[in-house]
N, C-alpha and C positions, 0 to 999 in steps of 0.2 A: 369458168370465170377466173380461175387462178392458174397461171402458168407454172410449170415445174412444181406442182403441188407436193409431189413426193419428196423433193429436196427440202421444201419448206417445212414439211412435217418432221423430217429428220432433224433439221436445225432446231425446231421448237423442242422436240423431245431431248435432243442433246443438251440444250441450254437448261431445261428443267432438271435433268439428271445431274448436270454439272453443278447447278446451284445447290441441289440436295447434298451432293458429296462435299462441296465446299463448306456448307453449314454444319455437316456432321463430323468433318475430319477432326478439328481441334477438340470438341467435346468427347469424342470417342478415344482419341489418342492420349490426351493429357488432362482431360477434364476441365479445360479452360473454355471461355466463351468463344464463339467463332470469330468475333472481331473485338478489338480493344474497347473497353468501356471508358467513357469519359469520367473526369474527376467528379462530376455531379452524380454519377452512378456508383463508381467504384470507391470514391473518396480519395482525398489526397490534397495536394497543394499545387498552385500554379504561381510561379515567380517570373516577373518580367524585369530584366536587367537592361540598363543602358550602358554602353561602352563608349567612353569619351575618347574617340579616336583622334580628334583634333589636338587635345591636350597631350596625348601620348606621342603624337608626331612632333609637337613642339618641344617635348622633353627628350626627344631622341630615343624613345623606347621602341618605336616601330622602325624596322630596318628600311633604308631607302629602297624604293622600288617594290616593296611588298604591298599588295593590294589590301583594301579594307576587308574584302571577302575572305582572304587568306588568314588575316588576323583573327577574324571572328570564328573561322573554322578551327583554328588552333585552340582558342579559348573553349569552344564547344567540346573539342576532343578531351581536354583536361577535365572539364566539368563532368563529362560522361563517365570518365574513369572514377572520379570521386563519388558519383552516384552509385556506380556498380559496387565500389568498396563498401558503401553504406547499406547494401542489400536492396537498393531500389533499381533492380535490373530492368524494369519496364519503364524507367524514366524516359520521357520524351523531351529532347533538347533540340531546338531549331532556331534558325535565324529569322528575325522579323525586320523587314526593311533594311536599312543600310547600317544601323548601329545598335540594334537591340537583339537580345536573346531571350527566348521564352523557355522556361524549364517547368515541365509538368511531372510531378512525383505522385504516381498513383499508389493507393493502398498503404500509405505510411501511417504510423500511429498518430491519432489525433490527440493523444494524451501528452500534454506538455510537462516537462520536468519542473518540479517545484524546488525552490531553494530558499533558504533563509539563514540568517546569521546575525552577528552583533558586531558593532564597530569596536576595534581594538584601541582606538585613540580618538581624541577630539578632532572635529573637522570644522574649520572656519567657513563663514558664508562665502568668502571669495577664494577659498583654497582650490588649487588645481593639483596636478601630479597624480597621486594614487589614493585610493581608499584601502585601508588595511583592516581585514576582518579578524576577529578573535579566533584563536586556534586552541585546540585541546592540548594541555600539557602532556609531554611524553613521559611514560613511566620510567622510573629509575632503571638503569642497566645493571642487572645482577652479574653479568659477565662482560667486563669491559672489552674483551676481544671479539665478542659476538657481533655480527653485522646488525645495524639498526634496521628495523622494519618500518615501512611507511605507515603512519597512523592515519586512518580514515578521518577526514575532517569535514565539517559541515560545508565549508567553502568548496569542496571537491565537486559539488553539484552545480556550481555556477559555471555556465559555459564560457567560452573564450571571448564572447562579445554579447552585450545585452544592455538592459535598462533595469536599474534597481530603484527601489523606493525607500526613502528614509523620512519618516514623518510625512509631511505634505509635499516634499520635494522629490522629483525624479531626476536621476543622474544617468547619463549614457556613458558606458565605459567601452573602450575599444580593445581591451586585452586583459587577460588574467594570468598571473604567474603565482602559483601558490595561493596565499591569502591576499595578494595585492591586486586591486582592480585599477587599471589605468584610466583615469578620468578623461573623457573626450568632450563632454558638454555638461555644464551645471544648469539647473532649471529647465531640464528637457520637457518638451510639451507645454511650454509657456507656464510652467510652475515657478514658484518663487524660490531662489537659492536662499538657504538659511544655514545657521550654525547647528552642528549636531555634536552631542557629547558621547564619550566612550560608553559602550553598553547599549546604545540605541539600536533598535531592531532594523535590520536590513533585509528587504524582501525582493526576490527576483520578480520583475514585472514582465520582462520579455527576454527570451533566449532560445536559440534554435541551433542545434549542433549541425544539422544538415545545411542550413543556410550559411552558417559560419564556414563550413568546409567548402562550399561553393565560392564564397567570396574571399577566402584566404589566398593571398598571392602565392604563398609557398616558395618564395624566392630565397634560395639557400646559397651562401657564399662562404669561402674559406680564405682568410687573409691574415698576414703576419701583423702582429701588434707593433706599432712604431716604437723605436727606442730613441735615446738621445741623439745617436749618430744620424738617424733618419731626419730628425728635426734640423740638425746642423747642415746637412746637405741641402735642405730646403731653404736655408738662410734665415732660420728663426730658432726658437727654443720652445720647449714644452709649455712653460708658463705663459709665454706670449700667445701661443696657439690656443691654449685652454681659455685664456682671457677673451680672445676674439669669439670663440664659439659661445662662451657664456653671454657676451654682449648681444650676439645675434639671437640667441634663444630668449633673451630677456625682453626683446622688443615685442609689444602686443601683436603687431601685424604678422609676426613670424610664429606665434605660439601654436597655431593649428597647421602650420606647413610641414610636410614630410621632410625628413632629413636629407632626402635625395636632392631637394632644391638647394640646400646649403652646399652639398658636395659638388654641384655643378658650377658654383660661383668661382670666378677667378680670385686669386689672393688679393689683388688690388681692389676687388669689389666686396671684400669682406669674407671671402671663402677660405677654405682650408689651405695650408701650405702646399706648394707644388709637390705632386707625387704622393700626397696623403689624403685619406678620407677620414671622416668622423662618423661614429655610430654610437647611439646611446645604448645603455644596458637595458635588457628586458627587465621590468620591475620584478623584484622578488621579495618575499617577506623576510627571508633570511639575510638580506643585504640592504637594509634601509638607507645606508649611506650612499648607495649607488643609484637611488631612485631617479635622480636627475643627472647622474654622471654618465660617462661613456669613455671610449678609447679612440685614439687615432690609429688608423691602420695604414699599411703601405699599399699603394696602388699596385696591383699585381701586373706582371708582364703577361703576354698571351700564353706563354708556356706554364705560367703559375696561376692561371685563372681556372677556378673550379666552381661548379654550381650543382644544384640538385639533379640536373639532367645527367651528370657524370656518375651518379650513384648506381651501382649494380645491386646493392642490397640495402633495404631500409626496413627495420623491424623493431619490435619492442624488446627492451632489455632492462637491466637494472645496474646501478652503480655499486661501488664497494660498500656504501652505507645502506643499501637495500632500497633506495628510492628508484622509482621508474625512470628509465633512461631510453634514449634512442640509439639503436645499434645500426652501424652503417659500414659499407665497404665500397670501394671504387671499382669502376669497370676495368676489366682486364683486356678486352678485345682491341680497344683503340689505343692502348698504352697509357691510359689515364692512371691506372694502378701504379705504374712505375714513376710517372711524373709526380704524383702526389707523394710517393715515398721519398723521392729526391727533394721535393719541396720541404717536407717536414724534417728531413735530415738536416737541412740548412738551418732549421729553427731549433736545433737541439739547445736546451737550456733557455729557450725563448718562448713567448706566448703565441698561440694560434687562436685567433678570434673566429668563432663559428657564428655566422650571422644569418638570421632567418627573418625575412620581411623587414630588412633594414634595422634590426635590433640584435644586439649581441646576446646570444643565449648563454654562452659560456666562453671563457678564454683561458683554457688550461695551459700549463707549462709543458712543453714537449720534452720528454726524457729520452725518447728514442724515435727513430724513423717509423712512420705508420705505414707499413706495407700490408697489414692484415685487416682484420675486422676491428673497428674502434667504436666508441660510444660517445654520445653527446649527453652530458649530464647537466641538469639544471634544477634538480629537486622538483620535477614535474609531478602534477597529480596524474592519476591513472587516466582519467578522461582526457586531460590535456595531452598526455603522451600519445594516446591512441589516435586522437584527432590529428596530431601533427604527423604521425606516421602515415595516415591516410593521405594527407596533403602532399607530403614529400614523395610518396610512391607514385602519385599521379602526375608529378611534374609541376612546374611553376606557371602562373599566369603572368602575362606581360602587363596587363592593365587590370586594375581592381574594378569589378563590376559594381555598378550603382543600382540598388534596388529601387524600382519606380512603382511597381504595383504588386499586390500579393492577394491571392484568393485561396481559401482553404474550405473544405467541405467534408463532412463525415459521410461514410458509405451508407449509413442507415438512412440519411435523408434521401439519397438517391433511390434506395429501395422503396421508400414510401411514395415518392413521385413516380417512379417507374410503374409501380402497381396501379396508381391512379391513371396513368396514361396508357397502360396496356388495356385497362378497362375502357378508357376513352376510345382507343383504336378498335377494340372488339365491338363496342356499341355502335360506333360509326359504320363499321363494316356490316354489321347486322342490319342496320337501318337502310343502308344503301342497297345491299343485296336484296332485301325484302322489297324495296321500292322497284328495283329493276325487274324482279320477277312479276310484281303486280302490274306494272305499267307496260312492259314489253313482252310479257308472257314468255314464250319459248326463246325468243331472241334475248330476253333478259337472262336466261340461263347461260347463254354463250358469253354475254357481256360480263356476267359474274365470274365465269371461268377465266376470262381474260384478265379480270381485275385481280383474282387470287394469284394467277401466274405472274402478273405484274409485281405483286408484293414479294413473291418467292425470288424472282430474278433480281429485284432490288436488294434483297438481303444477300444474295449470292454476290452481287456486284460490290457490296460493302466489304465482303471478305477479300475480293480481288484487289481493291484499291487500298486495303488495310485501313478503311475508314473507321473513325472512332464514333461509337454510338453515344451521343449525349442526350440530355433531356430535351433540348430543342430539336435534336435529330429525331427523337421519337415523335415530337410535334410535327416535324416535316413529313414523317411517314404517315401520320394520321391525316395530314393535309393532302398528301399524295392520294390517299384513298378517296378523299372527296373530289379531287380534281381529275383523277384518272377516268372517271365515268364521262367526262366532258367529250372526249373523242368518240366514245361509243354512242352517246346521245346525238352528236352531230351527224354521224353516219346513219343512224336509224331514222332520224328526222328527215334526212335527205332521201332515204329509201322510201319513207312514207309518201313524200311529195311525188316522187316518180311513180309510185304505185297508184296514187290517186289520179295521175294523168293517164292511166290505163296501161302502163308498162307491165309486162309479165315479170314475175318474181326475179328471174335471172337478170333481165335488163335493169330492173329497179335496183337490184343489189349492186350491179356493176356501176351504174350511174351514181348511186348513193356514195360509194367509196371514192369514186373519181371526183365528184363535186365537193366532197368534204375534205379531200386531202389537203388542198391549199390552206384552208382555214386551220386545220389541225397543225400543219407544219409551221405556219406563220405564228400561231398562238403559242405553241410550245417553244419555238426558237426565241421569241421575244422574252418569254419567261426565263429561258435558259440564260439570256444575256444578264438579267438581274441576278440570277443564282451564281453565275461565274464571278461577277463583280463582288458579290457578297462573300464568296469563298476567299477572295484575295484581300479584302479589306477587313473582314471580320476576324475575331480572335476567339479561341476556345469554343464555348458553347455555340456561338453564332455560326462558326465555321462548320460545326457538326450539322446544323440545320441546312446550310448551303450544300453540303456534300449529299445528304439524302435527297434534297430537292432536285439537284442536278441529275443524280442517278435515276430518280423517279421519273423525270421528264423523258430521259432516253428510253427507259423500259416501257413507259406509257406509249410512246410513239411506235415502238416495235410491236407491242401487244395489240394496239389498235389497227395498225396498217398491215400487219403480217398475220398474227395469230387469229384475230377476230375474223379477218377475211377468209382464212382457211376454214374456220368453224362454220361460217355462213355458207361457204362453198359446199361443205358436206351436208349442211341442212338442205341446200338446193338439190343435191343428189338424191335425197330421200324422196323427192317429188313433191315438195310443198307447193301448194297452189296459191297461197296468199299469206303474207306476213300479218299475223294478228297483233295489233297494238292498240292501246288506249290513246286518247288524245285530249290534251288540254288546249284551251283557246282555239277551238275549231272555228274556222272562218272568222278569225279576229280581224277587226277593221277599225282599230282605234286611231284617232287623228292626233297623234303625238305632237306633230310639229305645230299645230295650232296653239299649243300651250308652251311653246319654246321660250317666248319672251318672259312670261311670269316665272317659268322654271329657272331661267338664267338669272333673273332678278333675285329669286329666293336663294339660289346658290351663292350669289355675291353677298347677300346679307349675312348668311350663315358663315361664309368664309371670312369676310372682313371683320364681322363682329366677333366670331370665335377666335380668330388669330390675334386680333387686338386684345381680347381678353387674356389669351395665353401670354402675349408679350408683357402685359401689365402684371401678371403673376410674379411673385417673388421668386428669384432664381433658386433659392433653397427649397422651394415647394415644387417647382416644375422640372428642375434639372437633376439628374442622377449623379452619382459620384464619378461616372465615366466622363462627364463634362464639367465637373467642378473640382474633382479630387476629393478624397476623403476615405472613409471606411464604414463598413456596415457589418453587424454581427446579428445572428439569430441566437437567442438565449432561451434556456428552459429553467423555470424556477421550481424549487422543491415543493412549495405550496402555491395554490392558485391565488392570484392577486389582481387587483385592479390596475389598469395601466397608469392611472394618476399616481398611485403609490410608488410604482417603479420609476416613473419620471422624476419624482422628487428625490429619490435616491441617486439617480444619475446626475441631477443638477448639483447635488451636494458633493460630488467628486471634486468639483472645482477646476480651475485652469480652463484650457480650451474645450475640454470634454463636457463642461457644464451646458454647452449649447447643443448637445446631441439630441436628436429627435427620437422619441420612443413611441412605438405603436404596437398594439397587440394584433394578433392574427385573428380576423373575424371568425374563421372556421374553427377556432380553438376555444371560444368563449363558452362558459357554462351558463346555467340558467340565471345566475346572479351577475352576469357580465364580467366575471373574472376569467383569467386565462393562465395557462402554464407556459405558453410560448410567446415571445415578443421579438421585435426587430428594433435594434438600436443603431442609429445612423448618425455619423459625424460627417459633415460636409465642410470642406475647406472654404474659407472666405478668400475669393480671388484677390482682394485688396491686401491681404496679409500673407499670401501664399509664399512670398519670398522672405518673410521675416524669420528670425530664429525661433525654432521650436514648431514651425508650421507643419512639420512632418510627424505630428502626433499620431496621424492615422496609422503609421507603421507599427505602433505598439498598442493600438486601440483595443484589439481583442484581448490581449493579455491584461491590459489595464482594467477592462470590464470584469474579467475573471477574478482579478485580485481584489478590486474594491467592492464587488457585489457578491463576494464569496459566500456570505452568510445567507443570501437569498437564493443563490443558484442551486440547481439540482445537485445532490451529492453524488459521490461515486466516480466512476461507475461501479467500483468495488469498495465497500466500507467494511473494515475488519476490527473487531474488538476481542481481546483475549482475557480470560479469567484464569490467573495462575494461583489462586488462593488454595485450591484443593490439590489432591494427589495428581489428578489429570488436568491437562490444559483444555479448558472449555473455550470454544471459539464461536462467535456469532458474526455472521456476515450479511450485508445487504447488497444484493446484486441488481443493477439497473440494466434492463435490456430494451431494445427498440420495439420488439414485438412480444406478443403473448406466447408462452410456452407452457408445456405441461409440468406439473410438480414432479412427476417421476423422472422426467428427463433432466431437470435441474438437479434433483437430488443425486442421481446416478453420476453425473459428471462432477458434481461437487466432491463426491467420494474419491474420485480419481485426482482431485486437486488438493488433497491433503487433509480432508475432513472425514475421519472415521465415524461410522454410525450417524451419517448425515440425515437430517430432516429438513424439509422445505415447506414453506407456506407463503401465500400471497400477503403482501402488505396492504391491509385494508381492501379497498375496491380496485386497487391498481394491479392489473393482471400482467403487467410487464416488470414489476418490482417484486423481488423474492427475498424473504428472510430465511437464511440457511444457518443451521446450527449443527455442531458436531464436536468431536474430540480431535485436537491438533497434536502434533508431535511435541515432545518435551523440548523446551529451549527454542522453539521456533519464534522468529520475530514477526510482528504484524506485516511488515513490508514483504517478507519472504512468503508468507501465506497469501498475501494479495497477489504476488507474482505467480505462484503456483495455480491459484484459482483462475487467473487470467489465461494462462497457458492451457488449462483444462478445457476452457470453453472456446478459445480462439480457433476459428476454422471449422468448428463442429456444427452439426445440424440436429434438430430434435426429431422425434419419431414421425413428425408430419413433413419432414424435409425442409423446414424453415431454419435458416442459419442463425446461430446465436451471434448477435451484434450488440456491442455495448452502447448504451445511450449516453451521449456526452452532453454536458451542460451548455457548451457552445458548439453546436454542430456545423455552423456555417460562418464564414467570415470572408470579406472581400476588401481589398485595399487598392486604391488607385492614387498614386503620387501626383502632386500638383504639376510636376514637370511634364507628365505625359498627356495631360488633359488637352492641351492645345492641339497636339497631333491626332488624338482620338477624334476631336471635333472636326479637324480638317479632313481626316480620312473619311468621316461620315458624309460631309458635304461633297467631297470628291466622288464618293460612291453614287450619291443621288444625281449629281451633275453628269457624271460619265454615263450612268445608266440611261438618263433621259436623252442625252446626245445620241447614243448608239441606237436607241429605240427610234428616234426621229429619222436617222439615216436609214435604218432598216426599212421602215415603212415607206420612206421616199423611194427606195430602190424597188421594193416589192409592188407598190401601187402606182409608181411613175408620176405621182403628184404630191406636192408639199401640202395640199389641202388636207389630205388624209393624215399626213405626219403631224401637222400642227394640231389638227383636231384630236388625234390620239394623245399627243403630248399634253395638251391643255386639259383633257379629260383626266389623265393621270395626275396632273398637278392638282386638279380639283379634289380628287379622292384623298390625296395626302393631306391637303390643307383642311378638308372637312374632318378628317380623323384628328388633326391637331385641335380643331375646334371642340370636338368631343372630349379630348383629353383635358382641355381647359375646364370644361364642365365638371369632369370627375376629380380634378384637382381641388376645385372649390367644394364639391359634394362628394367626398371620398367613399363612394360605394365600392369602388374597386381601386386597389393601390396601383397607381400608375404614374410614371414620370418619364421624361425624355432621356433615354440612354441608348446604348448600342443595341440592345434588344429591340427597342422601338424603331431604330433605323432599319433593322432587319425586317420588321413588320412592314415598314413603308416600302422597302424594296420588293417585298412579296406582293403587296397591294399593287404596286406598279405593274408587276408581271401579270397578275391575275386580271386586273382591270383592262389591260391592253389586250389580253386574250379575248375578253368579252367584246371589246370594241372592234377587234379585227373581224370577228364573226359577222357583226352588223355591216362593217365596211365591205367585207368580201361579198355580201349579198347585194349591197348598193352598187358595187362595181359590176356585178353580174347583170343587174337589172337595167342599168343606165342605157345600154345600147338597144334594148329590146322592149322597153316599156314606155308607153305614151303617158304624158302628164308632166306637171311641174316637178322641179327638183325636190321640193318638200313632199310632194305626193309619192315620188319614188322612194324617198326615205321612209315615209309612213308604211308603204307596202313592204319594204325590206325588213323593217323592225317587226311588223306584224307576222311576217313569214318566219322570222327567227325567234318570236316571242316565247313559243313553247320551249324551245331549247334554252333560251336565256333563263327562264323561270326555273326549269329543272336543274340546270347545271349550277346556277347561283344558289338555288335552294339546297342542293346536296353539299356544296362547299360551305355555305352558312351553317348547315347542320354539323358538319365536321368541326368547324371552328368553334361553334357554340358548345359542342360536347366537350372539347378541350377546356373551354372556359368554365363550364359547370364542374368538371372533375378537378379543376385547379383553383376554383373560387375559394378565397379565404386562406390560401396557403402562403400568399405573399411571395411566391417564387416568380421567376422571369416569365413563365408560360402564362400566368394569369393576365398580366397586362398585354402580352403578345397576342393571346387569343382574343381579348376584347378588341384590340386594334384591328385584327384580321377580320373579325365578325363585322364590325362597323365598316371597315374598308371594303369588304365584298358587297355590302348593301349599297354603299356609296358608288362603287364601281358599276353595279347594275344600273343604278339611276343615271350615272354619267354617260354610259354607253348610249342611252336613249335621249337624255335631255341636255347633254353637254357636247359629246362628240359629234352627233348628227347635226345639231343646230350650227356648230362652228363650221362644219364642212359645208353646209348649205350657204352660210354667210360668205365664206371665202370663195366658193365657186361662183355665186351670184355677183360678188364684187369683181372677180376676175373677168366674168363674162361681160359685165358692163364696160370694163376697160378694153374689151376686145382681145383678151389674152386667150390662148389655147387652154382649155380646161378638161376635167375628167369627162365632161359631156361629149367632147369630140374625140378623146383619145381612148375611151373605153373600148374593149374588145369583147364580143359575145363569147361566152364559155361553151355555147352549144350551137351547132350548125343546123339544128332542127328548125325549119321555118314555122312549125306549128306552135312554138313556145311563146310567140308574141302575145303579151297580155295588155289589157287596158285597166286603168285604175277605175 
């Protein structure tokens, strides 16, 4: 039955061994997973940046002739260096579309830095410029000749960019130098600007050092400070030039413009004098008189032009007063070292301005030529100095990236979901294998072997393509388990039919494989179309699903058409006399087409009514943040509480956030209806998306953390010290994601700085531990907290379960209003393109548009029926569901699956038309009855797979919950539509064409068998 069976066996064995070696290589060599884990499993952040290429071209930033792709690749290269410098060596940075960059940072710390301080002076309600934070007085110098040491200040913890909260007002600042925060926007997040007095508390709401490093332009320049002679050569004087820049900056429309805009203006248009530039000072607490001041510099000649790219050395240093400074030296290979020396030699006894990001950091007087290593001093904080060193080492960005969306998730959440979906996969696999063995007996054993090999090859292929395993990807694997049996069932049902006609086993097997091949190829290729489209239009998690589905389709076709055939070949060589199989719907003779008119009417009522209901629903109820813009966070509270109580607290926050939606996770409720876990979602109002402060979603998670701090789960490490006795007694509360043994916690705590450690559970919470012991004398609580964190990080307990800290906000996702339209457009494009390609494929394969239109309208029916079901669940929220990108993925999957089912029916109709007597409706009835057993079995196994995913994810509120429901309902609708939509439409189109005298499938069909004995009568 099989030609070259030896070669095929060798190929199968080689592929299996190759897959095993690929899966084992990384775990054995370096202890890492065989393929990258998605952020929803490993934890981390995903940032989506938009690059305004049009504005950059208009400003002359992009060189003429340089392509957009080259500009994006340059930016990506710089970002990658900055991520590597921050320790995120596994960061994934890639281009999306024509002007976007996606940055995925796995396994970064989910703990955000906290910072607080006090105002040093009053701030008026309309004040701009800077906020100055109070500093700690320096101790008196006992030795006036000794260098001063930098005193650690509270403001050192404030990042270079962020949002602070003073009273009820939030203020966005775009830079920090020492204690001074440069104000970018008052009343941020639609809060009300108000006056604040000295001593008022200032709390950091949002700040991110990694994000700041990615967005920092890092543009460094060296220019000579203009002197009186330079102004005279330009035909003006210093006073007149300073008056002009003052007038320009005083205009309200220029307040938020970068200084580069002014420097590009011609003198007659209000710009700087010919041959001169103007740059403001970087604000500093030690020079308040310079807060709004700056200096004119001389436009350098090409020989005297220097930038950060000319640096050979950039590193940390300190100035003569002991403050952190930046050490640098110029390149020697291209002569820059000597050019810079000669340039500074000309500036002897003059000032050199060192400019970073269009701000003067320092402007020292040059005493001698700088041929060696020099320093940039500006009384930097340590964190500020180190961040700037990282930026300068990686080079400068031509265009500042604009953050459009952001998603972060803790690794612990991934562990919980992975565990659920591994159980879902194992349960699905057990149910399907059990059914195959029961229904097909010995043939079921070979189908099960092909299924298990299919999964092994799928995992090996994931390693080859370096595919990322996401939660949706795990869902795709589970779905592959359910769908992979379809090919085996098609083959076995065909073998049964041939055997019942009196064929011997060898002929029945041969005809079974040959007759099923076209349906298997057509069904899988059409599903592959939707998977490939999904891979290119989806992002993040959805792409992970598309990758696993695509690979699963390819491995399924190989295992069904090659491996299963080889296994059946060897079964025949054993001398089997008959294939023993059970049978459902034996001699089925249902008159499906007699009910086609009522069925079509029912479908129209459900679709029109349900879709109308969905359209009438409020956008904030039916649309997710993917299509509206906004932010969502998952929070854990210290004490169980009712959702109404948390909702009142969120409303009390005020501003735009008062409208945020709060729901508890049904699976987390206790017997009294209280919960520890909630989801808080803020959705942007499209009508106000362009107004000031509408990007409140960017600081949403941090705002929730700040304002609900008293309610949120503590920790993950709480430390208290008792220094009243001779020994320092320490008590710590440790919050973990999972349960661990007391001995494991106690032993690791001892290595983290607690001598004679004891450990106990806190109440009934088996994941929260109270640890006590003796700490070292003089240790600070923060130091002990850090040593305990290091003691547990990356460690596992005696049961092999890794210690992972439980975070109060384990998940967050942000979608900026700017990207919403493109997400919506790409989703519509995916559905339209998928439908068009399916129509064309069916037209080519079946040679008639009647088949194509029938399949397309049946697919449309299934999607719209699922939308109608969504409308019901939005009104009756048994399952949390909304229209988002995950749901678009579900629709595309439903398209592929439903089409697969329809093709099996159409393939049998095409086969029966030339050889069966009777009306077209009777031929359709016969074809559906002949394939009914296969339809019920394959639909049933797929529904079981999707239903198991739904059961294991019910109440979690994650993306797979709504996805699994849509898939379950969509498969049911797809099974119905193959019978009561696809076939009736085909009949109607063919009869209509026949009445008009057109050539139809009735006259163009070709028998698939030349055996004259196969003619049947209805």
